[in-house]
N, CA, C, O and CB atoms as a CASP TS submission, in Angstrom:
PFRMAT TS
TARGET T0000
AUTHOR 0000-0000-0000
METHOD Language model
MODEL 1
PARENT N/A
ATOM      1  N   UNK     1      -5.626  14.255 -16.014  1.00  0.00           N
ATOM      2  CA  UNK     1      -4.711  13.226 -15.743  1.00  0.00           C
ATOM      3  C   UNK     1      -5.541  11.992 -15.256  1.00  0.00           C
ATOM      4  O   UNK     1      -6.412  11.857 -14.396  1.00  0.00           O
ATOM      5  CB  UNK     1      -3.646  13.699 -14.697  1.00  0.00           C
ATOM      6  N   UNK     2      -5.011  11.254 -16.024  1.00  0.00           N
ATOM      7  CA  UNK     2      -5.646   9.699 -15.887  1.00  0.00           C
ATOM      8  C   UNK     2      -4.891   9.053 -14.674  1.00  0.00           C
ATOM      9  O   UNK     2      -3.866   9.493 -14.152  1.00  0.00           O
ATOM     10  CB  UNK     2      -5.368   8.655 -17.389  1.00  0.00           C
ATOM     11  N   UNK     3      -5.681   7.780 -14.280  1.00  0.00           N
ATOM     12  CA  UNK     3      -5.558   7.009 -13.243  1.00  0.00           C
ATOM     13  C   UNK     3      -4.119   6.538 -13.108  1.00  0.00           C
ATOM     14  O   UNK     3      -3.569   6.397 -12.015  1.00  0.00           O
ATOM     15  CB  UNK     3      -6.490   5.964 -13.340  1.00  0.00           C
ATOM     16  N   UNK     4      -3.402   6.249 -14.558  1.00  0.00           N
ATOM     17  CA  UNK     4      -2.172   5.512 -14.127  1.00  0.00           C
ATOM     18  C   UNK     4      -1.184   6.779 -15.018  1.00  0.00           C
ATOM     19  O   UNK     4      -0.352   6.341 -15.813  1.00  0.00           O
ATOM     20  CB  UNK     4      -2.073   3.522 -14.735  1.00  0.00           C
ATOM     21  N   UNK     5      -1.290   8.070 -14.879  1.00  0.00           N
ATOM     22  CA  UNK     5      -0.376   8.799 -15.238  1.00  0.00           C
ATOM     23  C   UNK     5       0.504   9.400 -13.934  1.00  0.00           C
ATOM     24  O   UNK     5      -0.017   9.822 -12.902  1.00  0.00           O
ATOM     25  CB  UNK     5      -1.013   9.766 -16.092  1.00  0.00           C
ATOM     26  N   UNK     6       1.597   9.361 -14.138  1.00  0.00           N
ATOM     27  CA  UNK     6       2.323   9.690 -12.840  1.00  0.00           C
ATOM     28  C   UNK     6       2.379  11.314 -12.468  1.00  0.00           C
ATOM     29  O   UNK     6       2.160  12.180 -13.315  1.00  0.00           O
ATOM     30  CB  UNK     6       3.862   9.114 -12.981  1.00  0.00           C
ATOM     31  N   UNK     7       2.640  11.545 -11.350  1.00  0.00           N
ATOM     32  CA  UNK     7       2.420  13.262 -11.154  1.00  0.00           C
ATOM     33  C   UNK     7       3.729  13.648 -10.163  1.00  0.00           C
ATOM     34  O   UNK     7       4.385  12.809  -9.546  1.00  0.00           O
ATOM     35  CB  UNK     7       0.641  13.752 -10.220  1.00  0.00           C
ATOM     36  N   UNK     8       3.916  14.818 -10.150  1.00  0.00           N
ATOM     37  CA  UNK     8       5.236  15.038  -9.075  1.00  0.00           C
ATOM     38  C   UNK     8       4.460  15.757  -8.104  1.00  0.00           C
ATOM     39  O   UNK     8       5.143  16.440  -7.341  1.00  0.00           O
ATOM     40  CB  UNK     8       6.732  16.007  -9.641  1.00  0.00           C
ATOM     41  N   UNK     9       3.214  15.789  -7.926  1.00  0.00           N
ATOM     42  CA  UNK     9       2.337  16.433  -7.003  1.00  0.00           C
ATOM     43  C   UNK     9       2.349  15.565  -5.789  1.00  0.00           C
ATOM     44  O   UNK     9       1.842  14.443  -5.771  1.00  0.00           O
ATOM     45  CB  UNK     9       0.910  16.640  -7.574  1.00  0.00           C
ATOM     46  N   UNK    10       3.056  16.227  -4.594  1.00  0.00           N
ATOM     47  CA  UNK    10       2.820  15.723  -3.122  1.00  0.00           C
ATOM     48  C   UNK    10       1.403  16.030  -2.718  1.00  0.00           C
ATOM     49  O   UNK    10       0.759  16.900  -3.306  1.00  0.00           O
ATOM     50  CB  UNK    10       3.834  16.429  -2.045  1.00  0.00           C
ATOM     51  N   UNK    11       0.853  15.246  -1.605  1.00  0.00           N
ATOM     52  CA  UNK    11      -0.328  15.643  -0.811  1.00  0.00           C
ATOM     53  C   UNK    11      -0.305  14.802   0.354  1.00  0.00           C
ATOM     54  O   UNK    11       0.244  13.700   0.364  1.00  0.00           O
ATOM     55  CB  UNK    11      -1.671  15.512  -1.564  1.00  0.00           C
ATOM     56  N   UNK    12      -0.933  15.345   1.394  1.00  0.00           N
ATOM     57  CA  UNK    12      -1.491  14.774   2.452  1.00  0.00           C
ATOM     58  C   UNK    12      -2.720  14.203   2.483  1.00  0.00           C
ATOM     59  O   UNK    12      -3.712  14.839   2.126  1.00  0.00           O
ATOM     60  CB  UNK    12      -1.486  15.507   3.260  1.00  0.00           C
ATOM     61  N   UNK    13      -2.788  12.930   2.917  1.00  0.00           N
ATOM     62  CA  UNK    13      -4.264  12.325   3.397  1.00  0.00           C
ATOM     63  C   UNK    13      -4.631  12.289   4.339  1.00  0.00           C
ATOM     64  O   UNK    13      -3.622  12.242   5.042  1.00  0.00           O
ATOM     65  CB  UNK    13      -4.583  11.294   3.258  1.00  0.00           C
ATOM     66  N   UNK    14      -5.712  12.271   5.135  1.00  0.00           N
ATOM     67  CA  UNK    14      -6.005  12.116   6.255  1.00  0.00           C
ATOM     68  C   UNK    14      -7.658  11.506   6.385  1.00  0.00           C
ATOM     69  O   UNK    14      -8.585  12.131   5.869  1.00  0.00           O
ATOM     70  CB  UNK    14      -5.664  13.413   6.867  1.00  0.00           C
ATOM     71  N   UNK    15      -7.814  10.577   6.928  1.00  0.00           N
ATOM     72  CA  UNK    15      -8.772   9.774   6.983  1.00  0.00           C
ATOM     73  C   UNK    15      -9.456   9.770   8.343  1.00  0.00           C
ATOM     74  O   UNK    15      -8.682   9.705   9.298  1.00  0.00           O
ATOM     75  CB  UNK    15      -8.311   8.581   6.597  1.00  0.00           C
ATOM     76  N   UNK    16     -10.929   9.835   8.651  1.00  0.00           N
ATOM     77  CA  UNK    16     -11.216   9.741   9.880  1.00  0.00           C
ATOM     78  C   UNK    16     -12.814  10.249  10.360  1.00  0.00           C
ATOM     79  O   UNK    16     -13.398  11.018   9.597  1.00  0.00           O
ATOM     80  CB  UNK    16     -10.126  10.477  10.491  1.00  0.00           C
ATOM     81  N   UNK    17     -13.356   9.902  11.356  1.00  0.00           N
ATOM     82  CA  UNK    17     -14.796  10.099  11.291  1.00  0.00           C
ATOM     83  C   UNK    17     -14.969  11.747  11.915  1.00  0.00           C
ATOM     84  O   UNK    17     -14.193  12.343  12.662  1.00  0.00           O
ATOM     85  CB  UNK    17     -15.657   8.789  12.280  1.00  0.00           C
ATOM     86  N   UNK    18     -16.222  12.210  11.341  1.00  0.00           N
ATOM     87  CA  UNK    18     -16.646  13.738  11.925  1.00  0.00           C
ATOM     88  C   UNK    18     -17.128  13.543  12.945  1.00  0.00           C
ATOM     89  O   UNK    18     -17.193  12.424  13.455  1.00  0.00           O
ATOM     90  CB  UNK    18     -17.602  14.624  11.227  1.00  0.00           C
ATOM     91  N   UNK    19     -17.678  14.860  13.584  1.00  0.00           N
ATOM     92  CA  UNK    19     -18.595  14.682  14.597  1.00  0.00           C
ATOM     93  C   UNK    19     -20.089  14.768  14.188  1.00  0.00           C
ATOM     94  O   UNK    19     -21.061  14.886  14.935  1.00  0.00           O
ATOM     95  CB  UNK    19     -18.299  15.636  15.593  1.00  0.00           C
ATOM     96  N   UNK    20     -20.052  14.666  12.612  1.00  0.00           N
ATOM     97  CA  UNK    20     -21.282  14.614  12.235  1.00  0.00           C
ATOM     98  C   UNK    20     -21.811  13.072  11.536  1.00  0.00           C
ATOM     99  O   UNK    20     -22.728  12.809  10.758  1.00  0.00           O
ATOM    100  CB  UNK    20     -21.379  15.803  11.309  1.00  0.00           C
ATOM    101  N   UNK    21     -20.904  12.332  12.122  1.00  0.00           N
ATOM    102  CA  UNK    21     -21.091  11.191  11.953  1.00  0.00           C
ATOM    103  C   UNK    21     -20.932  10.504  10.298  1.00  0.00           C
ATOM    104  O   UNK    21     -21.544   9.555   9.806  1.00  0.00           O
ATOM    105  CB  UNK    21     -22.315  11.111  12.570  1.00  0.00           C
ATOM    106  N   UNK    22     -20.030  11.255   9.786  1.00  0.00           N
ATOM    107  CA  UNK    22     -19.679  10.958   8.522  1.00  0.00           C
ATOM    108  C   UNK    22     -18.013  10.710   8.132  1.00  0.00           C
ATOM    109  O   UNK    22     -17.144  11.201   8.852  1.00  0.00           O
ATOM    110  CB  UNK    22     -20.265  12.071   7.776  1.00  0.00           C
ATOM    111  N   UNK    23     -17.724  10.021   7.103  1.00  0.00           N
ATOM    112  CA  UNK    23     -16.417   9.491   7.169  1.00  0.00           C
ATOM    113  C   UNK    23     -15.554  10.494   6.191  1.00  0.00           C
ATOM    114  O   UNK    23     -15.788  10.453   4.983  1.00  0.00           O
ATOM    115  CB  UNK    23     -16.405   7.869   6.705  1.00  0.00           C
ATOM    116  N   UNK    24     -14.557  11.394   6.706  1.00  0.00           N
ATOM    117  CA  UNK    24     -13.928  12.378   5.898  1.00  0.00           C
ATOM    118  C   UNK    24     -12.784  11.969   5.388  1.00  0.00           C
ATOM    119  O   UNK    24     -11.919  11.686   6.217  1.00  0.00           O
ATOM    120  CB  UNK    24     -13.705  13.510   6.521  1.00  0.00           C
ATOM    121  N   UNK    25     -12.448  11.823   3.976  1.00  0.00           N
ATOM    122  CA  UNK    25     -11.186  11.850   3.488  1.00  0.00           C
ATOM    123  C   UNK    25     -10.810  13.235   3.251  1.00  0.00           C
ATOM    124  O   UNK    25     -11.483  13.930   2.490  1.00  0.00           O
ATOM    125  CB  UNK    25     -11.062  11.048   2.327  1.00  0.00           C
ATOM    126  N   UNK    26      -9.603  13.762   3.954  1.00  0.00           N
ATOM    127  CA  UNK    26      -9.090  15.060   3.522  1.00  0.00           C
ATOM    128  C   UNK    26      -7.944  15.202   2.989  1.00  0.00           C
ATOM    129  O   UNK    26      -6.953  15.017   3.696  1.00  0.00           O
ATOM    130  CB  UNK    26      -9.051  15.849   4.389  1.00  0.00           C
ATOM    131  N   UNK    27      -7.791  15.573   1.584  1.00  0.00           N
ATOM    132  CA  UNK    27      -6.651  15.730   0.827  1.00  0.00           C
ATOM    133  C   UNK    27      -6.128  17.487   1.026  1.00  0.00           C
ATOM    134  O   UNK    27      -6.884  18.454   0.934  1.00  0.00           O
ATOM    135  CB  UNK    27      -7.081  15.232  -0.830  1.00  0.00           C
ATOM    136  N   UNK    28      -4.577  17.531   1.327  1.00  0.00           N
ATOM    137  CA  UNK    28      -4.262  18.713   1.401  1.00  0.00           C
ATOM    138  C   UNK    28      -2.758  18.918   0.579  1.00  0.00           C
ATOM    139  O   UNK    28      -1.773  18.282   0.952  1.00  0.00           O
ATOM    140  CB  UNK    28      -4.321  19.057   2.885  1.00  0.00           C
ATOM    141  N   UNK    29      -2.693  19.900  -0.611  1.00  0.00           N
ATOM    142  CA  UNK    29      -1.515  19.678  -1.405  1.00  0.00           C
ATOM    143  C   UNK    29      -1.433  21.247  -1.578  1.00  0.00           C
ATOM    144  O   UNK    29      -2.186  22.065  -1.050  1.00  0.00           O
ATOM    145  CB  UNK    29      -1.640  18.622  -2.850  1.00  0.00           C
ATOM    146  N   UNK    30      -0.287  21.526  -2.487  1.00  0.00           N
ATOM    147  CA  UNK    30       0.327  23.130  -2.054  1.00  0.00           C
ATOM    148  C   UNK    30      -0.998  23.743  -2.769  1.00  0.00           C
ATOM    149  O   UNK    30      -1.334  23.473  -3.922  1.00  0.00           O
ATOM    150  CB  UNK    30       2.215  23.788  -2.880  1.00  0.00           C
ATOM    151  N   UNK    31      -1.752  24.692  -1.810  1.00  0.00           N
ATOM    152  CA  UNK    31      -2.842  25.579  -2.556  1.00  0.00           C
ATOM    153  C   UNK    31      -4.164  24.881  -2.261  1.00  0.00           C
ATOM    154  O   UNK    31      -5.206  25.517  -2.415  1.00  0.00           O
ATOM    155  CB  UNK    31      -2.595  25.698  -4.266  1.00  0.00           C
ATOM    156  N   UNK    32      -4.197  23.421  -1.784  1.00  0.00           N
ATOM    157  CA  UNK    32      -5.333  22.904  -2.265  1.00  0.00           C
ATOM    158  C   UNK    32      -5.918  22.505  -0.950  1.00  0.00           C
ATOM    159  O   UNK    32      -5.015  22.345  -0.129  1.00  0.00           O
ATOM    160  CB  UNK    32      -5.154  21.791  -3.338  1.00  0.00           C
ATOM    161  N   UNK    33      -7.126  22.285  -0.451  1.00  0.00           N
ATOM    162  CA  UNK    33      -7.632  21.640   0.481  1.00  0.00           C
ATOM    163  C   UNK    33      -8.947  20.969   0.066  1.00  0.00           C
ATOM    164  O   UNK    33      -9.861  21.631  -0.428  1.00  0.00           O
ATOM    165  CB  UNK    33      -7.728  22.473   1.531  1.00  0.00           C
ATOM    166  N   UNK    34      -9.025  19.770   0.253  1.00  0.00           N
ATOM    167  CA  UNK    34     -10.311  19.337  -0.162  1.00  0.00           C
ATOM    168  C   UNK    34     -11.084  18.131   1.054  1.00  0.00           C
ATOM    169  O   UNK    34     -10.751  16.949   1.139  1.00  0.00           O
ATOM    170  CB  UNK    34     -10.023  18.644  -1.763  1.00  0.00           C
ATOM    171  N   UNK    35     -11.977  18.697   1.758  1.00  0.00           N
ATOM    172  CA  UNK    35     -12.317  17.541   2.227  1.00  0.00           C
ATOM    173  C   UNK    35     -13.664  16.693   1.603  1.00  0.00           C
ATOM    174  O   UNK    35     -14.433  17.232   0.808  1.00  0.00           O
ATOM    175  CB  UNK    35     -12.434  17.834   3.568  1.00  0.00           C
ATOM    176  N   UNK    36     -13.784  15.728   1.930  1.00  0.00           N
ATOM    177  CA  UNK    36     -14.455  15.013   1.063  1.00  0.00           C
ATOM    178  C   UNK    36     -15.318  13.641   2.160  1.00  0.00           C
ATOM    179  O   UNK    36     -14.925  12.542   2.551  1.00  0.00           O
ATOM    180  CB  UNK    36     -13.219  14.483  -0.200  1.00  0.00           C
ATOM    181  N   UNK    37     -16.375  14.264   2.314  1.00  0.00           N
ATOM    182  CA  UNK    37     -17.249  13.310   3.382  1.00  0.00           C
ATOM    183  C   UNK    37     -18.129  12.561   2.786  1.00  0.00           C
ATOM    184  O   UNK    37     -18.747  12.953   1.797  1.00  0.00           O
ATOM    185  CB  UNK    37     -18.068  14.025   4.419  1.00  0.00           C
ATOM    186  N   UNK    38     -18.315  11.189   3.413  1.00  0.00           N
ATOM    187  CA  UNK    38     -19.288  10.096   2.900  1.00  0.00           C
ATOM    188  C   UNK    38     -19.877   9.509   3.861  1.00  0.00           C
ATOM    189  O   UNK    38     -19.182   9.297   4.855  1.00  0.00           O
ATOM    190  CB  UNK    38     -18.735   9.072   2.130  1.00  0.00           C
ATOM    191  N   UNK    39     -21.319   9.060   3.888  1.00  0.00           N
ATOM    192  CA  UNK    39     -21.794   8.473   4.925  1.00  0.00           C
ATOM    193  C   UNK    39     -21.339   7.038   5.184  1.00  0.00           C
ATOM    194  O   UNK    39     -21.201   6.451   4.111  1.00  0.00           O
ATOM    195  CB  UNK    39     -23.088   8.569   4.822  1.00  0.00           C
ATOM    196  N   UNK    40     -21.051   6.254   6.272  1.00  0.00           N
ATOM    197  CA  UNK    40     -20.487   5.080   6.499  1.00  0.00           C
ATOM    198  C   UNK    40     -20.531   4.018   5.557  1.00  0.00           C
ATOM    199  O   UNK    40     -19.508   3.398   5.265  1.00  0.00           O
ATOM    200  CB  UNK    40     -20.930   4.684   7.516  1.00  0.00           C
ATOM    201  N   UNK    41     -21.871   3.709   4.955  1.00  0.00           N
ATOM    202  CA  UNK    41     -21.845   2.980   3.946  1.00  0.00           C
ATOM    203  C   UNK    41     -21.109   3.194   2.623  1.00  0.00           C
ATOM    204  O   UNK    41     -20.584   2.206   2.109  1.00  0.00           O
ATOM    205  CB  UNK    41     -22.915   2.864   3.772  1.00  0.00           C
ATOM    206  N   UNK    42     -21.016   4.384   2.016  1.00  0.00           N
ATOM    207  CA  UNK    42     -20.162   4.815   1.172  1.00  0.00           C
ATOM    208  C   UNK    42     -18.410   4.736   1.383  1.00  0.00           C
ATOM    209  O   UNK    42     -17.520   4.445   0.583  1.00  0.00           O
ATOM    210  CB  UNK    42     -20.638   6.070   1.058  1.00  0.00           C
ATOM    211  N   UNK    43     -18.376   5.116   2.762  1.00  0.00           N
ATOM    212  CA  UNK    43     -17.032   4.893   3.007  1.00  0.00           C
ATOM    213  C   UNK    43     -16.325   3.281   2.811  1.00  0.00           C
ATOM    214  O   UNK    43     -15.218   2.955   2.381  1.00  0.00           O
ATOM    215  CB  UNK    43     -16.905   5.383   4.422  1.00  0.00           C
ATOM    216  N   UNK    44     -17.583   2.379   3.372  1.00  0.00           N
ATOM    217  CA  UNK    44     -17.501   1.162   3.414  1.00  0.00           C
ATOM    218  C   UNK    44     -16.976   0.487   1.824  1.00  0.00           C
ATOM    219  O   UNK    44     -16.078  -0.340   1.667  1.00  0.00           O
ATOM    220  CB  UNK    44     -18.884   0.747   3.958  1.00  0.00           C
ATOM    221  N   UNK    45     -17.684   1.010   0.936  1.00  0.00           N
ATOM    222  CA  UNK    45     -17.779   0.988  -0.383  1.00  0.00           C
ATOM    223  C   UNK    45     -16.453   1.292  -1.331  1.00  0.00           C
ATOM    224  O   UNK    45     -15.930   0.579  -2.187  1.00  0.00           O
ATOM    225  CB  UNK    45     -18.797   1.882  -0.620  1.00  0.00           C
ATOM    226  N   UNK    46     -16.133   2.509  -0.899  1.00  0.00           N
ATOM    227  CA  UNK    46     -14.492   2.864  -1.011  1.00  0.00           C
ATOM    228  C   UNK    46     -13.572   2.251  -0.366  1.00  0.00           C
ATOM    229  O   UNK    46     -12.420   2.360  -0.787  1.00  0.00           O
ATOM    230  CB  UNK    46     -14.152   4.074  -0.647  1.00  0.00           C
ATOM    231  N   UNK    47     -13.830   1.477   0.781  1.00  0.00           N
ATOM    232  CA  UNK    47     -12.612   0.582   1.227  1.00  0.00           C
ATOM    233  C   UNK    47     -12.573  -0.680   0.455  1.00  0.00           C
ATOM    234  O   UNK    47     -11.563  -1.349   0.232  1.00  0.00           O
ATOM    235  CB  UNK    47     -12.672   0.198   2.772  1.00  0.00           C
ATOM    236  N   UNK    48     -13.840  -0.945   0.054  1.00  0.00           N
ATOM    237  CA  UNK    48     -13.454  -2.167  -0.588  1.00  0.00           C
ATOM    238  C   UNK    48     -12.844  -2.021  -1.908  1.00  0.00           C
ATOM    239  O   UNK    48     -12.048  -2.851  -2.345  1.00  0.00           O
ATOM    240  CB  UNK    48     -14.557  -3.008  -0.706  1.00  0.00           C
ATOM    241  N   UNK    49     -13.192  -1.024  -2.519  1.00  0.00           N
ATOM    242  CA  UNK    49     -12.453  -0.564  -3.720  1.00  0.00           C
ATOM    243  C   UNK    49     -11.077  -0.449  -3.841  1.00  0.00           C
ATOM    244  O   UNK    49     -10.430  -0.803  -4.826  1.00  0.00           O
ATOM    245  CB  UNK    49     -12.824   0.546  -4.017  1.00  0.00           C
ATOM    246  N   UNK    50     -10.513   0.192  -2.538  1.00  0.00           N
ATOM    247  CA  UNK    50      -9.152   0.376  -2.231  1.00  0.00           C
ATOM    248  C   UNK    50      -8.564  -1.215  -1.817  1.00  0.00           C
ATOM    249  O   UNK    50      -7.349  -1.404  -1.758  1.00  0.00           O
ATOM    250  CB  UNK    50      -9.026   1.564  -0.955  1.00  0.00           C
ATOM    251  N   UNK    51      -9.342  -2.093  -1.597  1.00  0.00           N
ATOM    252  CA  UNK    51      -8.471  -3.353  -0.924  1.00  0.00           C
ATOM    253  C   UNK    51      -8.529  -4.092  -2.801  1.00  0.00           C
ATOM    254  O   UNK    51      -7.572  -4.521  -3.445  1.00  0.00           O
ATOM    255  CB  UNK    51      -9.612  -4.599   0.891  1.00  0.00           C
ATOM    256  N   UNK    52      -9.850  -4.010  -3.188  1.00  0.00           N
ATOM    257  CA  UNK    52      -9.643  -4.495  -4.522  1.00  0.00           C
ATOM    258  C   UNK    52      -8.559  -3.949  -5.564  1.00  0.00           C
ATOM    259  O   UNK    52      -8.069  -4.734  -6.375  1.00  0.00           O
ATOM    260  CB  UNK    52     -10.830  -4.348  -5.087  1.00  0.00           C
ATOM    261  N   UNK    53      -8.231  -2.762  -5.543  1.00  0.00           N
ATOM    262  CA  UNK    53      -7.375  -2.053  -6.280  1.00  0.00           C
ATOM    263  C   UNK    53      -5.683  -2.267  -5.947  1.00  0.00           C
ATOM    264  O   UNK    53      -4.682  -2.164  -6.657  1.00  0.00           O
ATOM    265  CB  UNK    53      -7.850  -0.643  -6.074  1.00  0.00           C
ATOM    266  N   UNK    54      -5.891  -2.606  -4.539  1.00  0.00           N
ATOM    267  CA  UNK    54      -4.562  -3.026  -3.690  1.00  0.00           C
ATOM    268  C   UNK    54      -4.157  -4.451  -4.116  1.00  0.00           C
ATOM    269  O   UNK    54      -2.998  -4.701  -4.448  1.00  0.00           O
ATOM    270  CB  UNK    54      -4.836  -3.025  -1.973  1.00  0.00           C
ATOM    271  N   UNK    55      -5.392  -5.632  -4.096  1.00  0.00           N
ATOM    272  CA  UNK    55      -5.131  -6.593  -4.857  1.00  0.00           C
ATOM    273  C   UNK    55      -4.573  -6.890  -6.350  1.00  0.00           C
ATOM    274  O   UNK    55      -3.728  -7.703  -6.727  1.00  0.00           O
ATOM    275  CB  UNK    55      -5.989  -6.959  -4.749  1.00  0.00           C
ATOM    276  N   UNK    56      -5.335  -5.953  -7.058  1.00  0.00           N
ATOM    277  CA  UNK    56      -4.657  -6.084  -8.450  1.00  0.00           C
ATOM    278  C   UNK    56      -3.594  -5.562  -8.705  1.00  0.00           C
ATOM    279  O   UNK    56      -2.886  -5.795  -9.685  1.00  0.00           O
ATOM    280  CB  UNK    56      -5.289  -5.680  -9.391  1.00  0.00           C
ATOM    281  N   UNK    57      -3.363  -4.682  -7.692  1.00  0.00           N
ATOM    282  CA  UNK    57      -1.735  -3.885  -7.938  1.00  0.00           C
ATOM    283  C   UNK    57      -0.766  -4.970  -7.565  1.00  0.00           C
ATOM    284  O   UNK    57       0.300  -5.065  -8.173  1.00  0.00           O
ATOM    285  CB  UNK    57      -1.351  -2.353  -6.800  1.00  0.00           C
ATOM    286  N   UNK    58      -1.030  -5.647  -6.765  1.00  0.00           N
ATOM    287  CA  UNK    58      -0.034  -6.384  -5.942  1.00  0.00           C
ATOM    288  C   UNK    58       0.116  -7.527  -7.037  1.00  0.00           C
ATOM    289  O   UNK    58       1.208  -7.907  -7.461  1.00  0.00           O
ATOM    290  CB  UNK    58      -0.569  -6.893  -4.283  1.00  0.00           C
ATOM    291  N   UNK    59      -1.131  -8.033  -7.446  1.00  0.00           N
ATOM    292  CA  UNK    59      -0.859  -9.175  -8.713  1.00  0.00           C
ATOM    293  C   UNK    59      -0.235  -8.320  -9.997  1.00  0.00           C
ATOM    294  O   UNK    59       0.617  -8.947 -10.627  1.00  0.00           O
ATOM    295  CB  UNK    59      -2.529 -10.028  -9.289  1.00  0.00           C
ATOM    296  N   UNK    60      -0.458  -7.314 -10.358  1.00  0.00           N
ATOM    297  CA  UNK    60       0.519  -6.766 -11.288  1.00  0.00           C
ATOM    298  C   UNK    60       2.088  -6.663 -10.752  1.00  0.00           C
ATOM    299  O   UNK    60       3.114  -7.074 -11.294  1.00  0.00           O
ATOM    300  CB  UNK    60      -0.002  -5.355 -11.665  1.00  0.00           C
ATOM    301  N   UNK    61       1.955  -6.158  -9.838  1.00  0.00           N
ATOM    302  CA  UNK    61       3.729  -6.190  -9.422  1.00  0.00           C
ATOM    303  C   UNK    61       4.641  -7.526  -9.377  1.00  0.00           C
ATOM    304  O   UNK    61       5.810  -7.773  -9.677  1.00  0.00           O
ATOM    305  CB  UNK    61       3.920  -5.661  -7.846  1.00  0.00           C
ATOM    306  N   UNK    62       3.564  -8.267  -8.863  1.00  0.00           N
ATOM    307  CA  UNK    62       4.233  -9.952  -8.842  1.00  0.00           C
ATOM    308  C   UNK    62       4.389 -10.566 -10.094  1.00  0.00           C
ATOM    309  O   UNK    62       5.150 -11.517 -10.275  1.00  0.00           O
ATOM    310  CB  UNK    62       3.291 -11.068  -8.066  1.00  0.00           C
ATOM    311  N   UNK    63       3.584  -9.974 -11.102  1.00  0.00           N
ATOM    312  CA  UNK    63       3.725 -10.499 -12.582  1.00  0.00           C
ATOM    313  C   UNK    63       4.795 -10.096 -13.330  1.00  0.00           C
ATOM    314  O   UNK    63       4.921 -10.569 -14.460  1.00  0.00           O
ATOM    315  CB  UNK    63       2.651 -10.153 -13.379  1.00  0.00           C
ATOM    316  N   UNK    64       5.811  -9.089 -12.790  1.00  0.00           N
ATOM    317  CA  UNK    64       6.738  -8.383 -13.499  1.00  0.00           C
ATOM    318  C   UNK    64       7.600  -8.347 -13.138  1.00  0.00           C
ATOM    319  O   UNK    64       7.779  -8.280 -11.922  1.00  0.00           O
ATOM    320  CB  UNK    64       6.635  -7.451 -13.762  1.00  0.00           C
ATOM    321  N   UNK    65       8.686  -8.377 -14.113  1.00  0.00           N
ATOM    322  CA  UNK    65      10.178  -8.974 -13.828  1.00  0.00           C
ATOM    323  C   UNK    65      10.902  -8.050 -12.792  1.00  0.00           C
ATOM    324  O   UNK    65      11.158  -6.949 -13.278  1.00  0.00           O
ATOM    325  CB  UNK    65      11.147  -9.033 -15.280  1.00  0.00           C
ATOM    326  N   UNK    66      11.223  -8.178 -11.739  1.00  0.00           N
ATOM    327  CA  UNK    66      12.066  -7.274 -10.969  1.00  0.00           C
ATOM    328  C   UNK    66      10.727  -6.268 -10.326  1.00  0.00           C
ATOM    329  O   UNK    66      11.114  -5.387  -9.559  1.00  0.00           O
ATOM    330  CB  UNK    66      13.382  -6.386 -12.078  1.00  0.00           C
ATOM    331  N   UNK    67       9.509  -6.319 -10.527  1.00  0.00           N
ATOM    332  CA  UNK    67       8.634  -5.500 -10.048  1.00  0.00           C
ATOM    333  C   UNK    67       8.484  -5.510  -8.700  1.00  0.00           C
ATOM    334  O   UNK    67       9.536  -5.616  -8.069  1.00  0.00           O
ATOM    335  CB  UNK    67       7.571  -5.674 -10.582  1.00  0.00           C
ATOM    336  N   UNK    68       7.186  -5.406  -7.899  1.00  0.00           N
ATOM    337  CA  UNK    68       6.532  -5.564  -6.576  1.00  0.00           C
ATOM    338  C   UNK    68       7.883  -6.175  -5.583  1.00  0.00           C
ATOM    339  O   UNK    68       9.067  -6.449  -5.777  1.00  0.00           O
ATOM    340  CB  UNK    68       5.049  -6.743  -6.718  1.00  0.00           C
ATOM    341  N   UNK    69       7.073  -6.195  -4.610  1.00  0.00           N
ATOM    342  CA  UNK    69       7.878  -6.829  -3.451  1.00  0.00           C
ATOM    343  C   UNK    69       7.435  -8.274  -3.335  1.00  0.00           C
ATOM    344  O   UNK    69       8.054  -8.981  -2.540  1.00  0.00           O
ATOM    345  CB  UNK    69       7.641  -6.054  -2.013  1.00  0.00           C
ATOM    346  N   UNK    70       6.395  -8.822  -4.062  1.00  0.00           N
ATOM    347  CA  UNK    70       6.066  -9.924  -3.849  1.00  0.00           C
ATOM    348  C   UNK    70       6.937 -11.161  -4.624  1.00  0.00           C
ATOM    349  O   UNK    70       8.057 -10.840  -5.023  1.00  0.00           O
ATOM    350  CB  UNK    70       4.757  -9.841  -4.105  1.00  0.00           C
ATOM    351  N   UNK    71       6.575 -12.280  -4.813  1.00  0.00           N
ATOM    352  CA  UNK    71       6.910 -13.600  -5.269  1.00  0.00           C
ATOM    353  C   UNK    71       6.997 -13.329  -6.530  1.00  0.00           C
ATOM    354  O   UNK    71       6.657 -14.352  -7.125  1.00  0.00           O
ATOM    355  CB  UNK    71       6.012 -14.719  -4.967  1.00  0.00           C
ATOM    356  N   UNK    72       7.360 -12.228  -7.524  1.00  0.00           N
ATOM    357  CA  UNK    72       7.339 -11.933  -8.802  1.00  0.00           C
ATOM    358  C   UNK    72       8.693 -12.698  -9.351  1.00  0.00           C
ATOM    359  O   UNK    72       9.604 -12.955  -8.565  1.00  0.00           O
ATOM    360  CB  UNK    72       7.259 -10.337  -9.008  1.00  0.00           C
ATOM    361  N   UNK    73       8.760 -13.001 -10.563  1.00  0.00           N
ATOM    362  CA  UNK    73       9.572 -13.511 -11.363  1.00  0.00           C
ATOM    363  C   UNK    73      10.821 -12.885 -11.400  1.00  0.00           C
ATOM    364  O   UNK    73      10.699 -11.674 -11.588  1.00  0.00           O
ATOM    365  CB  UNK    73       9.056 -13.575 -12.464  1.00  0.00           C
ATOM    366  N   UNK    74      12.060 -13.292 -11.282  1.00  0.00           N
ATOM    367  CA  UNK    74      13.131 -12.397 -11.298  1.00  0.00           C
ATOM    368  C   UNK    74      14.267 -12.943 -12.161  1.00  0.00           C
ATOM    369  O   UNK    74      15.304 -12.294 -12.299  1.00  0.00           O
ATOM    370  CB  UNK    74      13.580 -12.122  -9.909  1.00  0.00           C
TER
END
């Protein structure tokens, strides 16, 4: 499955610190539990990537007719 392909799979996402000083991204879906641990520096890099992706998605949404919640053309 590619990043731009839609899916009907629903999942829960939790993010928080562990007692070992790591940052855990925990994904739970039907029949799947996926704990992903990152050191704080890696977690900050992921956060930067998420912010950049959110900004790019917002730009795409604003640039489409009737798209996103921004000031797109209507």
